[in-house]
C-alpha positions as CSV (number, residue, x, y, z in Angstrom):
1,M,26.9,5.7,6.4
2,S,30.1,7.5,6.1
3,I,33.0,8.0,8.3
4,S,33.1,11.7,10.3
5,A,36.2,13.8,10.5
6,T,36.7,12.1,14.0
7,G,37.2,8.5,12.7
8,L,33.7,7.4,14.0
9,P,30.7,6.5,11.7
10,S,28.4,9.1,10.4
11,L,24.7,9.2,9.4
12,N,25.1,12.2,7.4
13,G,23.9,11.9,4.0
14,L,20.8,9.7,4.8
15,P,17.1,10.8,4.1
16,T,16.1,13.5,6.2
17,A,12.4,12.2,5.7
18,V,10.7,8.8,5.0
19,K,7.4,7.7,3.6
20,I,5.9,4.6,5.3
21,V,3.5,2.7,3.5
22,E,1.3,0.9,5.8
23,V,0.3,-2.7,4.6
24,G,-1.2,-4.6,7.8
25,P,-5.0,-4.3,6.6
26,R,-3.7,-6.0,3.2
27,D,-0.5,-7.9,3.5
28,G,-1.2,-8.3,7.3
29,L,-4.8,-9.5,7.7
30,Q,-4.5,-11.9,4.6
31,N,-2.7,-14.5,6.3
32,E,-4.8,-14.5,9.6
33,A,-7.0,-17.5,9.9
34,L,-9.6,-16.1,12.3
35,P,-12.1,-13.8,10.4
36,I,-12.0,-10.1,11.3
37,D,-15.3,-8.2,10.7
38,T,-16.0,-5.6,8.5
39,A,-16.7,-2.7,11.3
40,T,-13.4,-4.1,13.1
41,K,-11.5,-3.5,9.7
42,I,-12.8,-0.2,9.4
43,D,-11.7,0.8,12.8
44,F,-8.4,-0.4,12.8
45,I,-7.8,1.6,9.0
46,T,-9.0,4.6,10.3
47,K,-7.2,4.7,13.5
48,L,-3.5,4.1,11.2
49,A,-4.9,7.1,9.0
50,E,-5.3,9.0,12.1
51,A,-1.5,8.2,13.4
52,G,-0.7,10.1,10.4
53,L,0.4,7.4,7.8
54,P,0.4,8.8,4.5
55,E,-0.8,5.8,2.7
56,V,-2.5,3.0,4.0
57,E,-3.1,-0.2,1.9
58,A,-6.5,-1.3,3.0
59,S,-7.5,-4.3,1.1
60,S,-7.2,-6.5,-2.0
61,F,-9.5,-7.5,-4.6
62,V,-8.5,-10.9,-5.1
63,S,-10.8,-13.8,-5.4
64,P,-12.7,-13.9,-2.1
65,K,-12.4,-17.8,-2.8
66,A,-8.5,-17.0,-2.7
67,I,-8.2,-15.0,0.3
68,P,-11.7,-15.1,2.2
69,Q,-10.3,-12.7,4.9
70,L,-10.5,-9.7,2.3
71,G,-13.9,-10.9,0.8
72,D,-15.2,-7.5,1.9
73,A,-12.9,-5.2,0.2
74,V,-15.6,-3.2,-1.3
75,A,-17.5,-2.8,1.7
76,V,-14.4,-1.7,3.4
77,F,-13.7,1.1,0.7
78,Q,-17.3,2.1,0.6
79,Q,-17.3,2.9,4.4
80,L,-13.7,4.3,4.9
81,P,-13.6,8.0,6.0
82,Q,-12.1,10.2,3.5
83,R,-9.1,11.9,5.8
84,L,-6.9,14.7,4.4
85,G,-3.6,13.5,3.8
86,T,-4.4,9.6,3.7
87,V,-4.2,7.4,0.6
88,F,-6.3,4.4,0.8
89,S,-4.9,1.7,-1.6
90,A,-5.9,-1.6,-2.6
91,L,-4.0,-4.8,-4.5
92,V,-5.5,-6.1,-7.9
93,P,-4.8,-8.8,-9.4
94,N,-6.3,-8.6,-12.8
95,S,-8.9,-6.5,-15.1
96,K,-11.8,-8.2,-13.1
97,G,-10.3,-7.2,-9.6
98,L,-10.0,-3.6,-11.2
99,E,-13.4,-3.6,-12.4
100,R,-14.5,-4.0,-8.4
101,A,-11.8,-1.5,-7.2
102,I,-13.1,1.3,-9.7
103,Q,-17.0,0.4,-8.7
104,A,-15.5,0.9,-5.1
105,G,-14.1,4.1,-5.7
106,V,-10.4,3.1,-5.0
107,K,-8.0,5.9,-6.2
108,R,-4.6,3.7,-5.8
109,I,-3.8,0.3,-6.8
110,A,-1.3,-2.0,-6.6
111,V,0.0,-4.9,-9.1
112,F,2.1,-7.9,-8.0
113,T,4.7,-9.9,-9.6
114,A,7.8,-11.8,-8.3
115,A,11.2,-12.0,-9.4
116,S,11.2,-16.0,-8.8
117,E,9.7,-17.9,-11.6
118,S,8.9,-20.8,-9.0
119,F,7.4,-18.6,-6.5
120,T,5.2,-16.5,-9.4
121,K,3.5,-19.8,-10.8
122,R,2.9,-21.0,-7.0
123,N,1.6,-17.6,-6.0
124,I,-0.4,-16.7,-9.0
125,N,-0.1,-20.0,-11.4
126,M,1.4,-17.6,-14.1
127,S,5.1,-17.1,-15.5
128,I,6.5,-13.7,-15.0
129,Q,6.5,-12.6,-18.2
130,D,2.3,-13.9,-18.1
131,S,2.0,-11.8,-15.0
132,L,3.5,-8.7,-16.6
133,D,1.2,-9.0,-19.8
134,T,-1.7,-9.6,-17.6
135,F,-0.6,-6.4,-15.6
136,A,-0.1,-4.3,-18.7
137,P,-3.7,-3.5,-19.6
138,V,-4.8,-3.1,-15.9
139,V,-2.3,-0.5,-15.5
140,K,-3.5,1.4,-18.6
141,D,-7.1,1.2,-17.8
142,A,-6.4,2.1,-14.0
143,H,-4.6,5.6,-15.4
144,A,-7.6,6.3,-17.7
145,A,-9.7,5.7,-14.5
146,G,-7.6,8.3,-13.0
147,M,-6.0,5.6,-10.6
148,S,-2.4,5.7,-9.6
149,V,-0.6,2.3,-9.6
150,R,2.4,1.1,-7.6
151,G,4.1,-2.3,-8.5
152,Y,5.6,-5.2,-6.0
153,V,8.0,-7.7,-6.8
154,S,8.1,-10.2,-4.5
155,T,11.1,-12.7,-3.6
156,A,13.5,-9.9,-4.8
157,F,16.0,-11.3,-2.6
158,V,15.6,-14.9,-1.5
159,C,12.7,-17.4,-2.7
160,P,11.7,-20.1,-0.6
161,Y,11.9,-22.5,-3.8
162,E,14.7,-21.1,-5.5
163,G,17.1,-19.9,-3.1
164,K,19.0,-16.5,-3.6
165,I,17.7,-14.4,-6.6
166,A,20.1,-12.8,-9.3
167,K,20.2,-9.2,-8.9
168,E,19.7,-8.8,-12.9
169,K,16.4,-10.4,-13.0
170,V,15.3,-7.9,-9.9
171,R,16.2,-5.2,-12.2
172,E,14.7,-6.6,-15.5
173,V,11.2,-6.9,-13.6
174,T,11.4,-3.5,-12.1
175,E,12.6,-1.6,-15.2
176,N,9.5,-3.7,-16.8
177,L,6.9,-2.3,-14.3
178,L,8.1,1.2,-14.5
179,A,7.9,1.2,-18.2
180,M,4.6,-0.6,-17.7
181,G,3.6,2.9,-16.0
182,V,3.7,1.9,-12.3
183,D,4.9,5.2,-10.1
184,E,7.4,3.1,-8.1
185,V,8.4,-0.5,-7.3
186,S,8.4,-2.0,-4.0
187,L,11.2,-4.5,-3.7
188,G,9.7,-7.5,-1.3
189,D,12.0,-9.8,1.3
190,T,8.9,-12.0,0.9
191,I,10.5,-14.5,3.2
192,G,12.4,-12.4,5.3
193,A,15.5,-14.1,4.5
194,A,17.4,-10.8,3.2
195,T,20.9,-9.5,5.2
196,P,22.0,-5.8,4.4
197,K,24.6,-7.3,2.2
198,D,21.8,-8.9,0.0
199,V,20.3,-5.2,0.0
200,V,23.5,-3.7,-1.0
201,E,23.9,-6.3,-3.7
202,T,20.5,-6.3,-5.0
203,V,19.2,-2.8,-4.8
204,G,22.5,-1.2,-5.1
205,Y,22.5,-2.8,-9.0
206,V,18.9,-1.7,-9.4
207,L,19.8,1.8,-8.6
208,Q,22.4,1.6,-11.3
209,T,19.6,2.3,-13.8
210,V,16.5,3.1,-11.8
211,P,15.9,6.5,-9.7
212,K,16.2,5.7,-5.9
213,D,12.6,7.8,-5.6
214,K,11.1,5.0,-7.8
215,I,12.2,2.4,-5.3
216,A,10.4,1.3,-2.2
217,L,11.6,-1.6,0.1
218,H,9.2,-4.2,2.1
219,F,11.1,-6.4,4.6
220,H,9.8,-9.3,6.6
221,D,11.1,-9.8,9.9
222,T,11.9,-13.8,9.9
223,Y,15.3,-13.7,11.0
224,G,15.3,-10.7,12.7
225,T,16.9,-8.5,9.8
226,A,14.2,-6.0,9.0
227,L,15.5,-3.2,10.8
228,A,19.3,-3.9,9.6
229,N,17.8,-4.1,6.1
230,V,15.6,-0.9,6.1
231,L,19.3,1.0,7.6
232,T,20.9,-0.4,4.5
233,G,18.6,0.7,2.4
234,L,18.3,4.2,4.0
235,Q,22.2,4.4,3.6
236,L,21.4,3.4,-0.2
237,G,19.2,6.7,-0.6
238,I,16.0,4.7,-0.4
239,A,13.1,6.9,1.6
240,K,10.1,4.5,1.4
241,F,9.6,1.7,3.2
242,D,6.5,-0.8,4.0
243,S,5.8,-1.9,6.9
244,S,2.7,-3.8,9.1
245,A,1.2,-2.4,12.3
246,G,2.0,-4.9,15.1
247,G,3.9,-6.9,12.6
248,L,0.9,-8.4,11.4
249,G,1.3,-10.7,8.3
250,G,3.6,-13.1,6.3
251,C,3.2,-14.5,2.9
252,P,0.7,-17.7,2.8
253,Y,2.2,-18.6,-0.4
254,A,5.7,-18.7,1.3
255,P,6.6,-21.4,3.7
256,G,8.1,-20.0,7.2
257,A,7.5,-16.6,6.5
258,S,6.8,-15.1,9.6
259,G,5.5,-11.4,10.3
260,N,6.1,-8.4,8.3
261,L,8.5,-5.3,9.6
262,A,6.3,-3.7,12.5
263,T,5.2,0.1,12.3
264,E,5.9,0.6,15.3
265,D,9.5,-0.8,15.4
266,L,10.1,1.0,12.4
267,V,8.6,4.4,13.3
268,Y,10.9,4.3,17.0
269,M,13.8,3.6,15.3
270,L,13.3,6.6,12.5
271,N,12.1,8.8,15.2
272,G,15.6,7.9,17.0
273,M,17.6,8.6,13.9
274,G,15.8,12.2,13.6
275,I,14.6,11.2,10.3
276,Q,11.0,12.5,9.8
277,T,7.9,10.0,9.3
278,G,4.8,12.3,10.1
279,V,3.7,9.0,12.2
280,D,2.8,9.2,15.9
281,L,3.8,6.0,17.4
282,N,1.2,5.8,20.4
283,K,-1.7,6.0,17.5
284,V,-0.2,3.2,15.9
285,A,-0.2,1.2,18.8
286,D,-3.8,2.3,19.2
287,A,-4.6,0.8,15.8
288,S,-2.4,-2.3,16.6
289,L,-4.3,-2.8,19.8
290,V,-7.6,-3.5,18.2
291,I,-6.6,-5.7,16.0
292,E,-4.5,-7.9,18.8
293,K,-7.6,-8.0,21.1
294,Q,-9.5,-9.1,18.1
295,L,-7.1,-11.9,17.1
296,G,-6.7,-13.1,20.8
297,K,-3.0,-13.3,20.5
298,T,0.4,-11.2,21.2
299,L,1.4,-9.4,18.1
300,P,5.4,-9.4,17.8
301,S,5.9,-5.5,17.2
302,K,8.5,-4.6,20.1
303,Q,7.3,-1.6,20.6
304,L,3.8,-2.4,20.8
305,Q,4.3,-4.9,23.7
306,R,6.7,-1.9,25.4
307,I,3.8,0.5,25.0
308,K,1.4,-1.8,26.6
309,A,3.6,-2.8,29.2
310,S,4.4,1.1,29.9
311,R,0.3,2.1,30.0
312,A,-0.1,-1.1,32.5
313,A,2.2,0.3,34.6
314,R,1.0,3.5,34.7
315,A,-2.6,2.1,35.3
316,S,-1.8,0.1,38.1
317,A,0.2,3.0,39.8
318,A,-2.6,5.7,39.4
319,P,-4.4,6.2,42.6
């Protein structure tokens, strides 16, 4: 944010367009204990694509024993409509998961590590270096199969076990993933504890050696700072953000981590700032309502609940 000639804050210089990566069907649903049937997931993902989201992370090829909710990943991908303009991606933990993803026809995968040794150990029972060693052949084989690959760095700001994470470690892990061949790295505020100051310090440091178009940001809203952190990311020139329809999710391995940044709330803010997303807010809400009904609980997205209330008011006023 710059200062205009009038002495007032100016939003000039922010990205004019932002890519939103929708992670609700994977990162959102993996934390829900109530099983969601495959047909409902297909409906949810299809509606997200119809909303204009350019990338939807549809599932994960982790062991069904680890994440039972996503045990139907193959069936999901085999039934997804091939919609022009939407890429359906999946999380892949190892070579075995990659084999299943290839069989399911997946075209884009994501690999994941963290900037905290303690979190990596508890999450995937590896050191950070072990995780990088595991993913190197996965990335290579994915490229050979014609797939593109994204990388995640969890706990890039604060760890539930170690506290504040050193920015040097975040940059080191990011550079290792990019050297491995991923096309972008998503830096995650896994427990939603980061503030704009943390974003400036860590992301600003990473951007000293990493091009900004190689970085995406993934915020949780545990402490209510997700949108403030997005604005800070925009000011740093970042134009890729992850979000989850309805605010679904949270990390099953991060105590106290509540939902992701809600896609509806992100789209509303960006629309109001004149930043293009290509995403239809009301259609995202349609998708979220499918899952909200299935789960039988109110999802945390403020815009989703506003849209619901507005629709209910119009329906009650209709003759």
